[in-house]
C-alpha positions in Angstrom: -105.0 -62.0 75.8 -101.7 -62.5 74.0 -101.5 -65.9 72.1 -98.1 -67.4 73.0 -96.9 -70.7 71.5 -93.8 -72.7 72.2 -91.8 -74.3 69.5 -89.5 -76.9 71.2 -86.6 -78.9 69.8 -83.0 -79.7 70.2 -82.1 -77.6 67.1 -78.6 -79.2 66.8 -78.4 -77.4 64.4 -81.4 -75.3 63.3 -82.3 -76.1 59.7 -84.5 -74.6 57.0 -87.1 -77.1 58.0 -87.1 -75.7 61.6 -87.2 -72.2 60.2 -90.2 -73.0 58.0 -92.2 -74.2 61.1 -91.0 -71.2 63.2 -91.9 -68.6 60.5 -95.3 -70.2 59.9 -96.0 -70.3 63.7 -95.0 -66.7 64.0 -97.6 -65.7 61.4 -100.4 -67.3 63.5 -99.4 -66.6 67.1 -98.6 -63.2 68.8 -95.4 -64.6 70.3 -93.3 -67.7 69.5 -90.9 -69.0 72.2 -88.4 -71.2 70.4 -87.1 -73.4 73.2 -83.9 -75.4 73.0 -84.4 -78.5 75.1 -81.7 -80.5 76.6 -82.4 -84.0 75.4 -80.4 -86.3 77.6 -80.7 -89.1 75.0 -78.7 -87.2 72.4 -75.1 -86.1 72.3 -75.2 -82.6 70.8 -72.6 -81.1 68.5 -73.4 -77.6 69.6 -73.8 -76.3 73.2 -77.2 -75.0 74.2 -75.8 -71.5 74.1 -74.4 -72.0 70.6 -77.7 -73.3 69.4 -79.7 -70.5 70.9 -77.3 -68.0 69.4 -77.7 -69.5 65.9 -81.5 -69.5 66.2 -81.4 -65.8 67.3 -79.2 -65.0 64.3 -81.5 -66.6 61.8 -84.7 -65.2 63.2 -83.8 -61.6 63.5 -86.4 -60.7 60.9 -89.1 -62.1 63.1 -89.7 -59.7 66.0 -92.3 -61.9 67.7 -89.8 -64.8 68.1 -87.9 -65.2 71.3 -85.3 -67.9 72.0 -84.9 -69.6 75.3 -83.7 -73.0 76.8 -85.2 -75.3 79.3 -84.5 -78.6 81.0 -87.5 -80.4 82.3 -91.1 -80.9 81.2 -92.1 -78.8 78.3 -95.6 -78.3 79.8 -93.9 -76.7 82.8 -92.0 -74.3 80.6 -95.2 -73.4 78.7 -97.0 -72.6 82.0 -94.0 -70.5 83.2 -94.2 -68.3 80.1 -98.1 -68.2 79.9 -98.1 -70.2 76.7 -101.3 -72.0 75.7 -100.0 -73.8 72.7 -97.2 -76.0 71.5 -96.3 -76.0 67.8 -94.7 -79.1 66.3 -93.6 -79.8 62.8 -94.5 -83.0 61.0 -92.3 -84.4 58.2 -93.8 -87.8 57.6 -96.2 -90.4 58.9 -93.4 -91.8 61.1 -93.3 -88.4 63.0 -97.0 -88.6 63.7 -96.9 -91.7 65.9 -94.2 -90.3 68.1 -95.8 -86.8 68.3 -99.2 -88.3 69.1 -97.6 -90.0 72.2 -95.9 -86.8 73.4 -99.1 -84.8 72.8 -101.2 -87.3 74.7 -98.8 -87.2 77.6 -98.8 -83.4 77.6 -102.6 -83.4 77.7 -102.5 -85.6 80.8 -100.0 -83.1 82.4 -102.0 -80.0 81.5 -105.2 -80.2 79.4 -105.2 -76.4 78.9 -102.2 -76.5 76.6 -103.0 -77.4 73.0 -100.6 -78.8 70.5 -100.7 -77.6 66.9 -99.1 -79.6 64.1 -97.7 -77.9 61.0 -96.8 -80.1 58.1 -93.4 -79.1 56.9 -92.9 -77.7 53.4 -92.4 -80.7 51.0 -88.9 -79.5 50.1 -87.8 -80.1 53.7 -89.7 -83.3 54.4 -86.5 -85.4 54.4 -84.5 -82.9 56.4 -83.2 -83.5 59.9 -80.4 -82.1 61.9 -78.7 -85.5 62.0 -78.7 -85.7 58.2 -77.3 -82.1 58.0 -74.5 -83.0 60.5 -73.6 -86.2 58.6 -73.3 -84.4 55.3 -71.4 -81.5 56.8 -69.0 -83.8 58.6 -67.8 -85.2 55.3 -67.7 -81.9 53.5 -70.9 -82.2 51.5 -72.9 -79.1 50.3 -75.5 -78.1 52.9 -76.2 -74.6 51.6 -79.8 -75.5 50.6 -80.4 -77.2 54.0 -79.3 -74.5 56.5 -78.8 -70.8 56.7 -75.3 -69.5 55.9 -74.6 -68.8 59.6 -75.3 -72.4 60.4 -73.3 -73.7 57.5 -70.2 -71.7 58.7 -70.7 -72.8 62.3 -70.8 -76.5 61.2 -67.6 -76.1 59.1 -65.9 -74.4 62.1 -67.0 -77.3 64.4 -65.8 -80.0 62.1 -62.5 -78.3 61.3 -61.8 -77.8 65.0 -62.5 -81.5 65.7 -60.1 -82.8 63.0 
């Protein structure tokens, strides 16, 4: 049986921290489904389609990575694609408490779907999409935080919004 895992997130935008988790997950599972979720509590800079396109661009070297979007319960998406695992990245202890709550709820919804946590590479432990957007908005150097395609997309977004 094919081992399929889901890597969910808002990815607004995708960062090197996200890519670290995606790549490491892709080395463990037969197939990774990167799922751009529509988080109603956030106001995204990029549309879902733009985020999916950026993720596709930066994962072209990973043939077992597929990009999709979903609105609803992650567990339902996982069942729909026959995934038995969810992969989540952890940056700090503060992430753990939130992730534990989500994982516990997912177990209630479907005890057959396991959650795997991957500690992010230390060099990305501070990194979030929010921080990247804030730095990019004011013209700061983000070249070590995001792939070139994402850096260019951020510059275009902020120049268009001036």
